[in-house]
VOBA-1610 file (N, C-alpha, C; in pm, whole numbers, padded with zeros to 5 digits, always signed):
BEGIN
Met-06689+02153-00456Met-06552+02153-00410Met-06508+02015-00363Val-06595+01947-00288Val-06563+01814-00239Val-06548+01717-00356Asp-06635+01730-00456Asp-06627+01643-00573Asp-06496+01661-00649Val-06450+01786-00659Val-06326+01815-00729Val-06208+01755-00653Thr-06211+01771-00520Thr-06104+01716-00436Thr-06101+01564-00447Leu-06217+01501-00441Leu-06223+01355-00452Leu-06175+01309-00589Glu-06212+01385-00692Glu-06168+01351-00828Glu-06016+01362-00839Leu-05959+01468-00785Leu-05814+01485-00788Leu-05743+01374-00709Leu-05797+01341-00593Leu-05739+01233-00512Leu-05747+01100-00587Gly-05858+01078-00655Gly-05874+00957-00735Gly-05772+00949-00848Gln-05750+01063-00915Gln-05652+01067-01024Gln-05511+01043-00969Met-05481+01106-00856Met-05349+01088-00795Met-05329+00942-00754Met-05433+00883-00699Met-05425+00743-00658Met-05403+00653-00780Gln-05473+00681-00888Gln-05458+00601-01010Gln-05317+00614-01066Arg-05262+00737-01066Arg-05125+00757-01113Arg-05026+00682-01025Ser-05051+00684-00894Ser-04963+00612-00802Ser-04967+00461-00830Leu-05085+00409-00854Leu-05100+00266-00885Leu-05032+00231-01018Asp-05046+00319-01116Asp-04980+00297-01245Asp-04828+00295-01230Met-04778+00391-01152Met-04633+00397-01128Met-04586+00272-01053Gln-04665+00226-00959Gln-04629+00106-00883Gln-04623-00016-00976Arg-04718-00026-01068Arg-04717-00137-01164Arg-04592-00131-01252Glu-04557-00010-01297Glu-04438+00006-01380Glu-04312-00034-01302Leu-04306+00011-01178Leu-04190-00024-01095Leu-04183-00174-01070Ser-04296-00236-01049Ser-04299-00381-01028Ser-04248-00454-01153Ala-04288-00406-01270Ala-04241-00467-01395Ala-04091-00447-01410Asp-04042-00327-01374Asp-03899-00301-01381Asp-03820-00391-01286Val-03873-00410-01166Val-03805-00496-01068Val-03801-00640-01119Arg-03909-00687-01178Arg-03910-00823-01235Arg-03804-00837-01343Glu-03794-00735-01430Glu-03693-00738-01536Glu-03552-00738-01477Leu-03529-00655-01375Leu-03397-00650-01312Leu-03362-00783-01244Lys-03460-00845-01182Lys-03436-00976-01120Lys-03397-01078-01226Ser-03464-01073-01337Ser-03433-01166-01446Ser-03291-01142-01497Arg-03255-01016-01514Arg-03120-00984-01561Arg-03014-01027-01459Met-03042-01005-01332Met-02947-01046-01227Met-02928-01197-01228Thr-03036-01270-01249Thr-03026-01415-01256Thr-02937-01456-01372Asp-02953-01391-01487Asp-02867-01420-01602Asp-02720-01390-01571Ile-02697-01278-01505Ile-02559-01242-01468Ile-02501-01344-01371Glu-02580-01383-01272Glu-02532-01481-01174Glu-02502-01615-01241Arg-02586-01655-01334Arg-02559-01780-01407Arg-02429-01770-01486Gly-02410-01655-01552Gly-02286-01633-01627Gly-02164-01638-01538Leu-02174-01575-01422Leu-02062-01578-01327Leu-02036-01720-01279Gly-02142-01794-01257Gly-02126-01933-01215Gly-02056-02016-01321Arg-02095-01994-01447Arg-02028-02067-01556Arg-01881-02029-01564Asn-01851-01898-01549Asn-01712-01854-01553Asn-01632-01914-01439Ala-01690-01916-01320Ala-01620-01973-01206Ala-01594-02121-01227Ala-01693-02193-01280Ala-01676-02335-01307Ala-01569-02356-01413Ser-01568-02271-01514Ser-01468-02282-01620Ser-01328-02256-01564Glu-01315-02155-01479Glu-01186-02124-01418Glu-01139-02240-01329Thr-01230-02298-01255Thr-01195-02410-01168Thr-01149-02529-01252Glu-01221-02554-01361Glu-01183-02663-01451Glu-01046-02638-01511His-01021-02514-01552His-00891-02477-01610His-00781-02494-01506Tyr-00805-02451-01384Tyr-00707-02464-01277Tyr-00675-02612-01252Ala-00778-02695-01248Ala-00757-02839-01226Ala-00676-02899-01340Ser-00702-02856-01462Ser-00628-02905-01578Ser-00481-02866-01568Val-00456-02739-01533Val-00318-02691-01520Val-00246-02767-01408Met-00315-02787-01298Met-00253-02859-01186Met-00221-03004-01226Gly-00308-03066-01303Gly-00280-03201-01352Gly-00156-03203-01440Arg-00144-03104-01526Arg-00025-03095-01611Arg+00101-03073-01527Met+00091-02988-01428Met+00207-02962-01342Met+00248-03089-01267Asp+00150-03167-01224Asp+00182-03294-01156Asp+00256-03387-01250Arg+00212-03393-01375Arg+00280-03480-01472Arg+00422-03431-01501Val+00440-03299-01512Val+00574-03244-01533Val+00661-03275-01413Asp+00607-03262-01294Asp+00682-03293-01173Asp+00725-03440-01172Asp+00635-03529-01212Asp+00669-03672-01220Asp+00782-03695-01322Arg+00773-03627-01435Arg+00878-03643-01537Arg+01012-03592-01485Ile+01012-03480-01416Ile+01137-03427-01360Ile+01194-03525-01259Asp+01108-03583-01176Asp+01155-03681-01078Asp+01222-03800-01148Arg+01160-03847-01258Arg+01219-03960-01331Arg+01355-03923-01390Val+01362-03804-01446Val+01491-03758-01504Val+01597-03748-01394Glu+01559-03692-01280Glu+01656-03679-01171Glu+01703-03816-01121Arg+01610-03911-01113Arg+01651-04047-01070Arg+01745-04109-01171Arg+01717-04093-01298Arg+01804-04149-01402Arg+01943-04088-01397Leu+01949-03959-01370Leu+02078-03890-01366Leu+02140-03894-01226Asp+02065-03954-01133Asp+02110-03964-00994Asp+02144-03826-00937Ile+02054-03728-00961Ile+02074-03594-00909Ile+01957-03548-00824Gly+01875-03640-00781Gly+01757-03604-00702Gly+01794-03554-00564Asp+01694-03508-00490Asp+01715-03460-00353Asp+01763-03575-00266Ala+01852-03544-00176Ala+01908-03647-00088Ala+01817-03676+00027
//
C-alpha cells in the first residue's frame, strides 16, 4: 500500500513538474510576444511624433507666408 501511494505521489509530482515546464515555456513565449508588441508601439509612437513635427513645420511655413501676404497687402494685425 505504501509503495502504491509513493508511486502515485511520484507520478503526480512528475506531472506537476511537466506542467510547470510547459507553463514556463508559455510565459517565455508571451514575454517575447509582448516585447515585439512594445517595440511596434514604440515605432508607431515615434512615427506619429515625426509626422506631428512635420505637420507643425508645414504650419509654421504657411503662417510665415500668410504674414508676408498680410504685410504686402497692409492688412496685418494692428
